N, C-alpha and C positions, 0 to 999 in steps of 0.2 A: 504494500500500500504505499503510495507516495504520500508525502506530508503536504505537498501542494495540493493535490486532488483533495485530500481530506479538508484541507483548510477553506477551500473555495465552497464546500458543501456544508459548513458547519452553520447551525442556525444560530440566530442571534442570543438565545439563551445560553448555548453552549460558549460562544466566542466572548461574550460580556462576563459569564461565570468564571471561564479561564482568566480573563483579564483581572478579575476581583481576587482571584486567587493568587495572582502574581503580585497585587498589592499587598495582601495579607503576609506574603513570604517576606517582601521587603519591609513591613511593618514590624514582622517578628524579628528580623536579623536586627533593626534598629532600635527596638525596645530592647531587646537582650544586650546589646552594646552599650546603650546609654544608662542602663540600670544594672549593670554588671556587679558593682559592689554591694548594692543591697541585696541582690539574688544570691551572691556567694554568703551573705551573712545569715540568709534564712536556711542553709544547709546545716546540718548537725556536723560537729567537728569530727573529723575522720583523722585518727593517727596514721593510717597506712597510705593516705592519698590526699594531697593538696584539695581543697575545695574548688580551687580555681580550676585545677586541671580536671576534677569531676565535672564540673559545669560546662567546661569547654568540650569534653566528649560527649556529654548528653546534648548540648546544642549543636555539635557537629552531626550526632546522628538524627536528631529531630529534623533539622535543615536539610540533611542530606536525603531523608525519606520524603520529607515534603516535595522536595525539587523532583524527585525520581516519580512521585505520584502525579505532579501537575504535568510533567512530560509525557507519561503514559496516558492521562486523561486527554490530553490534547491530541494524542496519535489515535485516539477512538477506543481504548481499552475500558470496557465497562467494569471489570473487576477492580481496576485502579480507582474508579469513582467509588465503588461500594467500600473499599478499603480505607478511601479517604474519609467517607462518613462515618466510619468505626473510629478513625484516628481523631475527627471532630469531637464525638462522643466522649472518647479519654480524654482529650484536651480540656474539655469543659470540666470534667471531674477533677482535674489537677489545677485547672486555671483559677476556679472559684475561690478555694482556700488561699492559694497564692495572691489573688487580687485582695483579697480581704486583709490578709497579712501585711501586703504591699502598701496598704492604704495610708499607714502611718509613716512610711518611708519616702515614697513617691508617688505623689498624684499623677505624674506623667505617666509612670508604669500603669496605674488604674486606668488612665484615660486611652492609652495605646492599647492594652489589653482588651478592654471592652470594646473599641473600635474594631479590633482584629477579630474577635469574636463574632461580632455583629456582621462584619463583612463576610467571613467565612459561612455563616448563617445563610445570608442572601446568594452568596455564590452556589452553596449546596442546594438551596432551592432551586436555583435556575437550573442547576445541572441535574436535577431530578423532575425537571418539568416535562410536559408530554412531548414538547417538540425535541427536547434534548433525548428522552428515552427512545424517540422514533430514530433518531440520529445514532445513538449508540448501538441500537438493534441492526441497523444497516450498516453501520461500520463492522460490526461482529460478522454479518453475513458475508461482507466483502472480504474479511480477513479469511475466512473458511474458503471462500472461492479461490483466493490466491495461494493459500497454503495447500489446496488440493491438485 
């Protein structure tokens, strides 16, 4: 499947949903970078590993997985859209207590995190709309034809 062919046939809901995912990706990186010190301070002290190093690897994993999923969704992989939805549910479970805790340290973190969650919600709503569902189904059929 050619990326150009796929991009031309994407409905607005998929294209705009993907643009919002890129916005949340950039917001997440910026939020983590700007609020690094308070975030490290929330971690329990670990004698075997630096909290900075631990947060770095967790952030690297989260942003790498997010980047990979956005690219897969852009290429029409429905399973990636479903995994991203589950990832979003998990992120809410982790983000809400963190947002509450960070309220006293950084209002910017609270604002950016809330904006990111809201933008992700809108993006996923678009990516699971009727027109998006039809596009992902067509892409899946196209991928089956190409691989056969």
